[in-house]
C-alpha positions as semicolon CSV with decimal commas, in nm:
position;residue;x (nm);y (nm);z (nm)
1;M;-1,554;4,185;-1,991
2;I;-1,438;3,863;-1,819
3;T;-1,571;3,523;-1,930
4;V;-1,565;3,240;-1,678
5;T;-1,606;2,889;-1,824
6;L;-1,735;2,628;-1,579
7;P;-1,675;2,249;-1,589
8;D;-2,005;2,184;-1,771
9;K;-1,880;2,428;-2,042
10;S;-2,142;2,687;-1,947
11;Q;-2,011;3,043;-1,931
12;R;-2,074;3,350;-1,718
13;T;-1,965;3,700;-1,810
14;F;-1,864;3,973;-1,563
15;S;-1,782;4,338;-1,618
16;N;-1,519;4,368;-1,343
17;P;-1,252;4,150;-1,179
18;L;-1,401;3,928;-0,907
19;S;-1,304;3,648;-0,671
20;V;-1,377;3,277;-0,697
21;Q;-1,612;3,326;-0,402
22;D;-1,798;3,600;-0,594
23;V;-1,853;3,362;-0,889
24;A;-1,989;3,100;-0,650
25;Q;-2,224;3,361;-0,500
26;N;-2,338;3,456;-0,850
27;I;-2,429;3,094;-0,918
28;G;-2,611;3,044;-0,589
29;A;-2,606;3,105;-0,215
30;G;-2,578;2,733;-0,137
31;L;-2,269;2,694;-0,352
32;A;-2,115;3,008;-0,203
33;K;-2,161;2,870;0,147
34;A;-2,000;2,536;0,052
35;T;-1,703;2,685;-0,137
36;V;-1,359;2,613;0,010
37;A;-1,134;2,704;-0,287
38;G;-1,116;2,693;-0,665
39;I;-0,918;2,566;-0,963
40;V;-0,837;2,842;-1,211
41;D;-0,689;2,728;-1,542
42;G;-0,570;2,406;-1,378
43;K;-0,417;2,568;-1,068
44;E;-0,568;2,545;-0,721
45;V;-0,628;2,886;-0,564
46;D;-0,792;3,035;-0,255
47;A;-1,157;3,134;-0,264
48;D;-1,060;3,504;-0,247
49;F;-0,833;3,475;-0,553
50;I;-0,915;3,758;-0,795
51;I;-1,001;3,660;-1,153
52;Q;-0,892;3,933;-1,395
53;N;-0,898;3,755;-1,733
54;D;-1,098;3,490;-1,914
55;V;-1,052;3,161;-1,727
56;E;-1,173;2,805;-1,685
57;L;-1,297;2,767;-1,328
58;T;-1,385;2,474;-1,105
59;I;-1,533;2,568;-0,768
60;L;-1,421;2,329;-0,495
61;T;-1,652;2,232;-0,210
62;D;-1,603;1,990;0,078
63;R;-1,770;1,722;-0,137
64;S;-1,488;1,710;-0,391
65;P;-1,164;1,514;-0,328
66;E;-0,963;1,832;-0,385
67;G;-1,183;2,024;-0,142
68;L;-1,145;1,756;0,125
69;F;-0,767;1,767;0,074
70;I;-0,771;2,144;0,137
71;I;-0,986;2,100;0,448
72;R;-0,733;1,851;0,587
73;H;-0,444;2,079;0,502
74;S;-0,615;2,373;0,674
75;T;-0,695;2,155;0,976
76;A;-0,324;2,078;1,010
77;H;-0,267;2,456;1,033
78;L;-0,551;2,484;1,284
79;M;-0,379;2,220;1,498
80;A;-0,048;2,407;1,476
81;M;-0,225;2,726;1,586
82;A;-0,374;2,544;1,886
83;V;-0,038;2,393;1,980
84;K;0,132;2,735;1,969
85;Q;-0,135;2,885;2,194
86;L;-0,112;2,604;2,449
87;F;0,263;2,539;2,425
88;P;0,430;2,865;2,308
89;S;0,782;2,719;2,314
90;A;0,693;2,446;2,062
91;Q;0,833;2,503;1,712
92;V;0,625;2,413;1,407
93;T;0,798;2,239;1,115
94;I;0,605;2,059;0,839
95;G;0,236;1,961;0,827
96;P;0,121;1,778;0,512
97;V;-0,195;1,592;0,416
98;I;-0,181;1,212;0,412
99;E;-0,437;0,949;0,322
100;D;-0,755;1,011;0,525
101;G;-0,592;1,282;0,734
102;F;-0,291;1,495;0,814
103;Y;-0,003;1,537;1,055
104;Y;0,219;1,815;1,184
105;D;0,571;1,777;1,324
106;F;0,671;1,981;1,630
107;A;0,994;2,039;1,818
108;F;0,909;2,048;2,189
109;E;1,107;1,992;2,507
110;R;0,894;1,704;2,634
111;P;0,672;1,432;2,486
112;F;0,310;1,521;2,420
113;T;0,073;1,319;2,639
114;P;-0,280;1,187;2,569
115;E;-0,403;1,468;2,792
116;D;-0,216;1,719;2,574
117;L;-0,391;1,582;2,266
118;E;-0,729;1,626;2,433
119;A;-0,642;1,986;2,518
120;I;-0,517;2,058;2,166
121;E;-0,829;1,910;2,009
122;S;-1,050;2,114;2,242
123;R;-0,865;2,435;2,157
124;M;-0,896;2,353;1,786
125;G;-1,272;2,334;1,833
126;D;-1,273;2,677;1,997
127;L;-1,062;2,827;1,716
128;A;-1,289;2,678;1,452
129;K;-1,593;2,834;1,620
130;Q;-1,417;3,172;1,631
131;D;-1,416;3,158;1,249
132;H;-1,083;3,332;1,196
133;V;-1,039;3,460;0,841
134;V;-0,751;3,285;0,660
135;K;-0,551;3,523;0,438
136;R;-0,264;3,462;0,197
137;E;0,035;3,700;0,201
138;E;0,329;3,703;-0,040
139;W;0,661;3,801;0,120
140;D;1,016;3,878;0,017
141;R;1,227;3,565;0,075
142;D;1,484;3,729;0,304
143;E;1,222;3,919;0,500
144;A;1,026;3,599;0,558
145;A;1,337;3,418;0,686
146;V;1,417;3,707;0,920
147;F;1,057;3,709;1,046
148;F;1,050;3,339;1,134
149;N;1,390;3,355;1,302
150;S;1,268;3,654;1,505
151;I;0,974;3,456;1,645
152;G;1,187;3,149;1,723
153;E;1,071;2,939;1,428
154;G;1,412;2,832;1,296
155;Y;1,275;2,531;1,110
156;K;1,054;2,757;0,897
157;A;1,351;2,979;0,815
158;E;1,546;2,668;0,708
159;I;1,260;2,557;0,483
160;I;1,260;2,896;0,312
161;Q;1,626;2,852;0,219
162;S;1,545;2,521;0,046
163;I;1,262;2,665;-0,166
164;P;1,373;2,729;-0,529
165;K;1,436;3,099;-0,590
166;T;1,187;3,091;-0,877
167;E;0,900;3,012;-0,637
168;T;0,691;3,272;-0,457
169;I;0,720;3,279;-0,078
170;S;0,366;3,277;0,062
171;L;0,248;3,289;0,423
172;Y;-0,101;3,230;0,560
173;R;-0,236;3,426;0,853
174;Q;-0,528;3,329;1,076
175;G;-0,568;3,539;1,386
176;E;-0,224;3,591;1,538
177;F;-0,091;3,266;1,388
178;V;0,125;3,289;1,073
179;D;0,257;2,987;0,884
180;L;0,469;2,932;0,574
181;C;0,266;2,751;0,307
182;R;0,198;2,753;-0,068
183;G;-0,175;2,693;-0,002
184;P;-0,452;2,709;-0,089
185;H;-0,658;2,708;0,231
186;V;-1,018;2,740;0,336
187;P;-1,156;3,098;0,361
188;A;-1,201;3,080;0,739
189;T;-1,150;2,838;1,028
190;G;-1,528;2,798;1,061
191;K;-1,506;2,549;0,771
192;L;-1,309;2,312;0,996
193;G;-1,551;2,165;1,246
194;V;-1,518;1,788;1,187
195;F;-1,183;1,645;1,300
196;K;-1,015;1,413;1,546
197;L;-0,656;1,387;1,669
198;T;-0,553;1,022;1,669
199;R;-0,198;0,969;1,795
200;V;0,156;1,096;1,853
201;A;0,470;0,940;1,709
202;G;0,837;1,027;1,673
203;A;0,974;1,155;1,341
204;Y;1,314;1,278;1,231
205;W;1,344;1,627;1,085
206;R;1,323;1,591;0,706
207;G;1,301;1,214;0,750
208;D;1,676;1,180;0,813
209;H;1,777;0,973;1,117
210;K;2,089;1,190;1,151
211;N;1,868;1,490;1,233
212;E;1,687;1,573;1,555
213;M;1,381;1,379;1,663
214;L;1,050;1,566;1,644
215;Q;0,699;1,481;1,762
216;R;0,439;1,406;1,498
217;I;0,072;1,456;1,586
218;Y;-0,166;1,274;1,354
219;G;-0,526;1,370;1,291
220;T;-0,814;1,321;1,052
221;A;-1,070;1,564;0,911
222;W;-1,390;1,511;0,712
223;A;-1,674;1,694;0,547
224;D;-1,935;1,583;0,802
225;K;-1,971;1,393;1,129
226;K;-2,115;1,087;0,961
227;D;-1,797;1,044;0,751
228;L;-1,580;1,096;1,057
229;K;-1,772;0,835;1,256
230;A;-1,744;0,583;0,971
231;Y;-1,370;0,644;0,952
232;L;-1,318;0,604;1,327
233;N;-1,519;0,280;1,321
234;R;-1,297;0,158;1,038
235;I;-0,986;0,248;1,237
236;E;-1,122;0,064;1,541
237;E;-1,188;-0,243;1,325
238;A;-0,839;-0,214;1,174
239;E;-0,691;-0,212;1,526
240;K;-0,868;-0,539;1,600
241;R;-0,735;-0,687;1,277
242;D;-0,376;-0,566;1,315
243;H;-0,171;-0,864;1,197
244;R;0,089;-0,804;1,469
245;K;-0,175;-0,841;1,741
246;L;-0,345;-1,139;1,577
247;N;-0,007;-1,307;1,541
248;K;0,007;-1,348;1,918
249;K;-0,289;-1,585;1,883
250;L;-0,187;-1,740;1,552
251;D;0,185;-1,794;1,628
252;L;0,305;-1,742;1,269
253;F;0,624;-1,534;1,295
254;H;0,839;-1,300;1,501
255;F;1,092;-1,020;1,450
256;S;1,422;-0,968;1,629
257;D;1,681;-0,692;1,660
258;D;1,931;-0,953;1,544
259;A;1,789;-0,906;1,192
260;P;1,584;-0,583;1,180
261;G;1,309;-0,591;0,921
262;S;1,350;-0,964;0,848
263;V;1,090;-1,227;0,930
264;F;1,151;-1,533;1,147
265;W;0,882;-1,773;1,025
266;H;0,741;-2,018;1,280
267;P;0,616;-2,361;1,163
268;K;0,256;-2,245;1,107
269;G;0,368;-1,927;0,932
270;W;0,608;-2,115;0,707
271;T;0,331;-2,360;0,619
272;L;0,115;-2,063;0,518
273;F;0,405;-1,920;0,315
274;L;0,454;-2,252;0,134
275;Q;0,082;-2,273;0,054
276;L;0,111;-1,942;-0,132
277;L;0,421;-2,063;-0,315
278;D;0,252;-2,389;-0,417
279;Y;-0,058;-2,205;-0,529
280;M;0,135;-1,956;-0,741
281;R;0,360;-2,225;-0,887
282;E;0,053;-2,413;-1,006
283;R;-0,110;-2,104;-1,156
284;Q;0,210;-1,999;-1,331
285;E;0,272;-2,345;-1,472
286;E;-0,081;-2,345;-1,614
287;A;-0,010;-2,005;-1,770
288;G;0,309;-2,119;-1,946
289;Y;0,577;-1,990;-1,709
290;V;0,907;-2,161;-1,628
291;E;1,063;-2,109;-1,286
292;V;1,425;-2,001;-1,237
293;N;1,646;-1,886;-0,950
294;T;1,925;-1,627;-0,951
295;P;2,196;-1,524;-0,699
296;D;2,122;-1,291;-0,409
297;V;2,456;-1,106;-0,440
298;M;2,578;-0,959;-0,770
299;D;2,857;-0,729;-0,885
300;R;2,815;-0,352;-0,888
301;S;2,869;-0,341;-1,268
302;L;2,541;-0,525;-1,325
303;W;2,352;-0,266;-1,119
304;E;2,523;0,017;-1,304
305;T;2,412;-0,126;-1,638
306;S;2,056;-0,171;-1,515
307;G;2,046;0,185;-1,379
308;H;1,965;0,078;-1,023
309;W;2,304;0,196;-0,895
310;F;2,222;0,552;-0,998
311;N;1,848;0,548;-0,925
312;Y;1,822;0,321;-0,619
313;R;2,166;0,317;-0,453
314;E;2,052;0,461;-0,117
315;N;1,818;0,164;-0,069
316;M;2,077;-0,106;-0,147
317;F;2,290;-0,314;0,090
318;V;2,648;-0,307;-0,041
319;T;2,967;-0,490;0,054
320;K;3,331;-0,486;-0,063
321;T;3,553;-0,796;-0,088
322;E;3,925;-0,823;-0,014
323;D;4,008;-0,776;-0,382
324;E;3,813;-0,445;-0,378
325;R;3,519;-0,574;-0,583
326;I;3,190;-0,414;-0,482
327;F;2,880;-0,634;-0,460
328;A;2,518;-0,557;-0,372
329;L;2,241;-0,767;-0,225
330;K;1,977;-0,754;-0,494
331;P;1,691;-0,509;-0,432
332;M;1,521;-0,634;-0,751
333;N;1,533;-0,955;-0,952
334;C;1,543;-0,795;-1,299
335;P;1,921;-0,799;-1,374
336;G;1,947;-1,165;-1,274
337;S;1,661;-1,249;-1,507
338;V;1,832;-1,058;-1,789
339;S;2,148;-1,262;-1,732
340;M;1,939;-1,578;-1,752
341;F;1,783;-1,471;-2,084
342;S;2,124;-1,388;-2,229
343;Q;2,255;-1,742;-2,184
344;G;2,252;-1,892;-2,531
345;L;2,107;-1,763;-2,856
346;K;1,732;-1,695;-2,851
347;S;1,502;-1,719;-3,151
348;Y;1,164;-1,562;-3,218
349;R;1,034;-1,919;-3,182
350;D;1,138;-1,909;-2,813
351;L;0,917;-1,605;-2,751
352;P;0,721;-1,527;-2,549
353;L;0,949;-1,660;-2,277
354;R;0,790;-1,628;-1,933
355;M;1,044;-1,670;-1,651
356;A;0,918;-1,670;-1,294
357;E;1,129;-1,644;-0,980
358;F;1,046;-1,641;-0,612
359;G;1,341;-1,412;-0,553
360;K;1,453;-1,287;-0,215
361;V;1,532;-0,916;-0,230
362;H;1,688;-0,681;0,021
363;R;1,609;-0,312;0,051
364;Y;1,726;-0,070;0,316
365;E;1,418;0,083;0,475
366;P;1,464;0,336;0,758
367;S;1,402;0,171;1,094
368;G;1,114;0,409;1,165
369;S;0,927;0,290;0,857
370;L;0,939;-0,083;0,939
371;H;0,592;-0,214;1,016
372;G;0,544;-0,584;1,086
373;L;0,502;-0,783;0,764
374;M;0,382;-0,475;0,576
375;R;0,722;-0,302;0,553
376;V;1,036;-0,515;0,581
377;R;1,395;-0,510;0,456
378;H;1,418;-0,870;0,337
379;F;1,128;-1,023;0,146
380;T;1,028;-1,262;-0,130
381;Q;0,869;-1,147;-0,455
382;D;0,660;-1,365;-0,683
383;D;0,847;-1,204;-0,967
384;A;0,830;-1,288;-1,336
385;H;0,986;-1,141;-1,647
386;I;0,827;-1,199;-1,983
387;Y;1,037;-1,158;-2,297
388;C;0,839;-1,112;-2,615
389;T;0,828;-0,939;-2,952
390;E;0,667;-0,598;-2,995
391;E;0,380;-0,770;-3,175
392;Q;0,322;-1,002;-2,875
393;M;0,351;-0,727;-2,612
394;E;-0,014;-0,624;-2,595
395;Q;-0,149;-0,981;-2,574
396;E;0,100;-1,064;-2,301
397;C;-0,024;-0,759;-2,107
398;I;-0,383;-0,878;-2,151
399;D;-0,290;-1,227;-2,026
400;V;-0,111;-1,092;-1,719
401;I;-0,400;-0,863;-1,628
402;S;-0,651;-1,147;-1,665
403;L;-0,432;-1,380;-1,456
404;V;-0,382;-1,136;-1,171
405;L;-0,753;-1,053;-1,142
406;D;-0,846;-1,424;-1,147
407;I;-0,590;-1,501;-0,876
408;Y;-0,721;-1,225;-0,651
409;K;-1,070;-1,373;-0,679
410;D;-0,939;-1,700;-0,533
411;F;-0,843;-1,502;-0,222
412;G;-1,177;-1,324;-0,197
413;F;-1,068;-0,992;-0,350
414;E;-1,331;-0,898;-0,607
415;D;-1,297;-0,518;-0,576
416;V;-0,971;-0,428;-0,753
417;V;-0,869;-0,078;-0,863
418;I;-0,617;-0,047;-1,148
419;K;-0,375;0,246;-1,166
420;L;-0,181;0,336;-1,482
421;S;0,140;0,525;-1,401
422;T;0,310;0,698;-1,693
423;R;0,657;0,838;-1,766
424;P;0,835;1,011;-1,476
425;E;1,055;1,315;-1,518
426;K;1,365;1,110;-1,430
427;R;1,362;0,821;-1,678
428;L;1,552;0,612;-1,931
429;G;1,469;0,596;-2,300
430;S;1,315;0,814;-2,569
431;D;0,962;0,955;-2,582
432;E;0,898;0,734;-2,885
433;V;0,967;0,422;-2,678
434;W;0,753;0,549;-2,389
435;D;0,468;0,618;-2,633
436;K;0,472;0,253;-2,746
437;L;0,482;0,114;-2,392
438;E;0,208;0,337;-2,253
439;H;-0,012;0,260;-2,556
440;A;0,031;-0,115;-2,498
441;L;-0,089;-0,091;-2,137
442;R;-0,379;0,141;-2,218
443;N;-0,494;-0,073;-2,507
444;A;-0,473;-0,396;-2,305
445;L;-0,705;-0,245;-2,043
446;N;-0,942;-0,116;-2,310
447;V;-0,956;-0,455;-2,485
448;I;-1,057;-0,626;-2,159
449;G;-1,296;-0,340;-2,084
450;L;-1,144;-0,240;-1,751
451;D;-1,156;0,104;-1,594
452;F;-0,834;0,255;-1,465
453;T;-0,706;0,568;-1,293
454;L;-0,425;0,763;-1,460
455;Y;-0,124;0,869;-1,251
456;P;0,095;1,088;-1,474
457;G;0,465;1,084;-1,393
458;E;0,446;0,793;-1,146
459;G;0,597;0,521;-1,366
460;A;0,925;0,337;-1,296
461;F;1,240;0,497;-1,434
462;Y;1,258;0,228;-1,705
463;G;0,893;0,196;-1,807
464;P;0,523;0,266;-1,736
465;K;0,335;0,039;-1,501
466;L;0,000;-0,087;-1,386
467;E;-0,068;-0,121;-1,015
468;F;-0,343;-0,343;-0,880
469;V;-0,505;-0,216;-0,560
470;L;-0,713;-0,458;-0,352
471;R;-0,997;-0,350;-0,125
472;D;-1,017;-0,562;0,190
473;A;-1,303;-0,670;0,414
474;I;-1,322;-0,334;0,595
475;G;-1,273;-0,111;0,290
476;R;-0,900;-0,044;0,309
477;D;-0,694;-0,033;-0,011
478;W;-0,371;-0,229;-0,056
479;Q;-0,143;-0,192;-0,356
480;C;-0,014;-0,540;-0,443
481;G;0,045;-0,652;-0,800
482;T;0,236;-0,461;-1,067
483;L;0,293;-0,492;-1,440
484;Q;0,569;-0,286;-1,601
485;V;0,652;-0,276;-1,971
486;D;1,014;-0,209;-2,059
487;M;1,218;-0,159;-2,376
488;N;1,501;0,023;-2,198
489;L;1,670;-0,257;-2,002
490;P;1,690;-0,477;-2,316
491;E;1,869;-0,184;-2,480
492;R;2,105;-0,123;-2,187
493;F;2,193;-0,493;-2,159
494;D;2,219;-0,536;-2,538
495;M;1,963;-0,819;-2,536
496;T;1,879;-0,968;-2,874
497;Y;1,700;-1,256;-3,045
498;V;1,702;-1,397;-3,397
499;D;1,396;-1,286;-3,594
500;E;1,216;-1,453;-3,885
501;T;1,462;-1,309;-4,138
502;G;1,767;-1,447;-3,956
503;S;1,872;-1,109;-3,820
504;R;2,041;-1,146;-3,480
505;D;2,003;-0,792;-3,350
506;K;1,629;-0,775;-3,275
507;R;1,547;-0,640;-2,928
508;P;1,287;-0,818;-2,714
509;V;1,032;-0,631;-2,504
510;M;1,061;-0,706;-2,131
511;L;0,757;-0,722;-1,903
512;H;0,815;-0,707;-1,526
513;R;0,533;-0,869;-1,333
514;A;0,453;-0,945;-0,968
515;L;0,106;-1,055;-0,850
516;F;0,131;-1,096;-0,473
517;G;0,411;-0,839;-0,476
518;S;0,587;-0,923;-0,152
519;L;0,474;-1,259;-0,012
520;E;0,544;-1,132;0,339
521;R;0,324;-0,827;0,291
522;F;0,053;-1,028;0,115
523;I;0,038;-1,262;0,414
524;G;0,001;-0,959;0,640
525;I;-0,287;-0,836;0,424
526;L;-0,451;-1,181;0,431
527;I;-0,423;-1,199;0,812
528;E;-0,604;-0,866;0,846
529;H;-0,854;-0,931;0,565
530;Y;-0,965;-1,263;0,714
531;E;-0,899;-1,156;1,076
532;G;-0,683;-1,467;1,106
533;A;-0,963;-1,703;0,995
534;F;-0,808;-1,813;0,666
535;P;-0,998;-2,011;0,403
536;I;-0,960;-2,379;0,487
537;W;-0,737;-2,451;0,186
538;L;-0,492;-2,189;0,310
539;S;-0,507;-2,251;0,687
540;P;-0,175;-2,373;0,831
541;E;-0,376;-2,623;1,037
542;Q;-0,706;-2,734;0,887
543;A;-0,818;-2,937;1,188
544;V;-0,704;-3,057;1,529
545;V;-0,802;-3,386;1,691
546;A;-0,844;-3,345;2,069
547;N;-0,896;-3,622;2,324
548;I;-1,100;-3,592;2,643
549;T;-0,908;-3,849;2,849
550;E;-0,596;-4,065;2,809
551;G;-0,811;-4,353;2,694
552;Q;-0,857;-4,199;2,348
553;I;-0,492;-4,112;2,272
554;E;-0,425;-4,400;2,032
555;Y;-0,759;-4,350;1,854
556;C;-0,676;-3,978;1,807
557;K;-0,339;-4,071;1,659
558;E;-0,506;-4,309;1,413
559;I;-0,753;-4,041;1,298
560;T;-0,477;-3,783;1,261
561;K;-0,261;-4,021;1,059
562;S;-0,550;-4,113;0,829
563;L;-0,634;-3,749;0,763
564;R;-0,270;-3,655;0,702
565;N;-0,233;-3,946;0,461
566;R;-0,521;-3,796;0,264
567;G;-0,329;-3,469;0,233
568;F;-0,502;-3,265;0,505
569;R;-0,302;-3,056;0,752
570;V;-0,418;-3,202;1,083
571;T;-0,254;-3,225;1,426
572;S;-0,340;-3,396;1,756
573;D;-0,382;-3,222;2,090
574;L;-0,315;-3,495;2,345
575;R;-0,225;-3,272;2,639
576;N;-0,351;-3,347;2,984
577;E;-0,589;-3,049;2,980
578;K;-0,964;-3,016;3,006
579;I;-1,142;-3,037;2,673
580;G;-1,305;-2,697;2,726
581;F;-0,962;-2,540;2,757
582;K;-0,845;-2,708;2,437
583;I;-1,154;-2,598;2,243
584;R;-1,116;-2,236;2,355
585;E;-0,747;-2,228;2,270
586;H;-0,790;-2,372;1,921
587;S;-1,089;-2,149;1,850
588;I;-0,879;-1,845;1,939
589;S;-0,609;-1,980;1,705
590;R;-0,872;-1,978;1,424
591;I;-0,831;-2,349;1,341
592;P;-1,124;-2,433;1,109
593;F;-1,234;-2,760;1,274
594;I;-1,189;-2,922;1,613
595;F;-1,254;-3,299;1,624
596;V;-1,337;-3,399;1,982
597;V;-1,292;-3,763;2,082
598;G;-1,430;-3,921;2,400
599;E;-1,516;-4,280;2,493
600;K;-1,848;-4,271;2,302
601;E;-1,678;-4,152;1,985
602;K;-1,403;-4,412;2,022
603;A;-1,660;-4,688;2,069
604;T;-1,864;-4,586;1,762
605;G;-1,569;-4,495;1,535
606;T;-1,676;-4,130;1,514
607;V;-1,567;-3,784;1,623
608;S;-1,765;-3,483;1,745
609;V;-1,706;-3,193;1,505
610;R;-1,695;-2,827;1,607
611;S;-1,625;-2,533;1,375
612;R;-1,404;-2,241;1,473
613;E;-1,720;-2,027;1,488
614;G;-1,843;-2,252;1,773
615;T;-2,104;-2,445;1,572
616;D;-2,160;-2,806;1,681
617;L;-2,169;-3,013;1,361
618;G;-2,251;-3,337;1,543
619;K;-2,087;-3,679;1,532
620;R;-1,922;-3,784;1,202
621;T;-1,752;-4,099;1,080
622;L;-1,402;-4,087;0,939
623;D;-1,538;-4,103;0,582
624;D;-1,773;-3,816;0,665
625;I;-1,475;-3,613;0,785
626;F;-1,286;-3,681;0,463
627;D;-1,583;-3,559;0,261
628;L;-1,642;-3,260;0,488
629;L;-1,285;-3,135;0,456
630;E;-1,268;-3,199;0,083
631;V;-1,594;-3,015;0,014
632;R;-1,512;-2,721;0,239
633;V;-1,165;-2,680;0,089
634;K;-1,326;-2,644;-0,255
635;Q;-1,611;-2,420;-0,137
636;L;-1,409;-2,165;0,055
637;G;-1,168;-2,029;-0,200
638;R;-0,922;-2,278;-0,342
639;L;-1,068;-2,480;-0,628
640;D;-0,920;-2,815;-0,724
641;R;-0,812;-2,714;-1,073
642;S;-0,704;-3,066;-1,162
643;T;-1,072;-3,169;-1,176
644;E;-1,208;-2,864;-1,357
């Protein structure tokens, strides 16, 4: 007899071996129809997997995250099948699932065109309707390599050679198409009716720029047409909000091949950048932080001690001096902060010591991965390192979590997901130390009463971490802030403080904390979240004063000067252009208010006020304008904390 235990702990008993699909059929016809795969004793398997012993079973349908993942994976294979039918000389390489979709890389003699994508998508639809059965086959390693070489699929043969010899070589067959894959997959192609191919891009084989360039076809797949439509609408909205496109209207920054992956900030963009710095400086000062600054270039020995040289070397920019000393541009601020802490004897009375730094870091990112402000090589972190006793560690974690969530609210981000990433396989320190650190983070979240998602094995090499994921105006998630707890770097750098007994060898705990993360990336997120229409407190220009004729030039200058003296960011537009042209241009630039001045306004000491949304707010006196700006600055995000 075989006992199958289901997720609700109910059990079903069977007299003979049977498949996952058979169990689903035993439960009900509706479940059997929806089944795409199963999880047997924690391992994902195909629906036709035969159960021969007592097991715990979860049946996966297209409504579960795991089931949707399998559908996307199988749709990538469906796309490869269609490509091979339409373009027989194309070689298939790797086709994984990514967030909201999938891709497959192909080697082909010419670029795929938009018309090719339409043809591939159409053929995929035909193959789905044909409902080809998808079957798993286990092969001998050498025989599989010979097979793929014989059909001209050299990339697949190369992949086989890189698979550990302890792993089973499995192939999946659907119709005449055979692909190397560990699976699982849907039972038949008829499960794959809701998909869309989105774009083609270049990609290097195995992600190495030294290898040949392949063509990557991206697609998305969903459980039903309604989900697909919602996703495509979201993508269309994201295209409109792309910070690189909006920047053409906002004039904030540019990039150049003279410094790949580094931002050239224009006056408006730098003003925006400085607003974030000022804001964070104020919040950190209120929270008991001191600000420091450390060098950008430091000796290799420091990075060896920290462990970065051995764990992060491929992402570091390195140089050698005439005397053969090797230096690295810092990819992280941590070692510099450690050096700062180690200057002078520290006492338990000095702890917690919260040191903040707006440190510029440099990381080598492959050119193909650079993406506007979202992925750069040179950026500024709102970094901080907190040094505390073990007894203070949990409260410091609580304070950081509370601070980061409160800060995000000021920017309109109320929906924040917290991820807890625990010890990775490649790590520093003992399990005992990792137990303490992970407990501190878990308990801090529990004390505040916050939900979190566990990501086993995803922590930093020196400690576990929390990641704070923001959901923007159109439902996209952005990972921004981090909090990492570390007892390993203090050990490696021999950091100590004097405790209450006078002992000088007590180790501090080190918390690594960033809230914006990268200021460059956070600005990119803000541009897309607000679609360029920043809250007034954050806007690089809060208002522009525009004249109708030359007769109002001096009056416009007086108004602008008065507003600037009151601390508002206001400019004058005194060009010899029609007022309609000026209004349109500044509305497109998302400037919150346009103050229009003609002869009537000059004569009455007023201005005509228009909002960036096009609303006519009527004529206002200068005092009215002061009040308007002051009230709106407070209402739309940034509170005047000095008066709270």
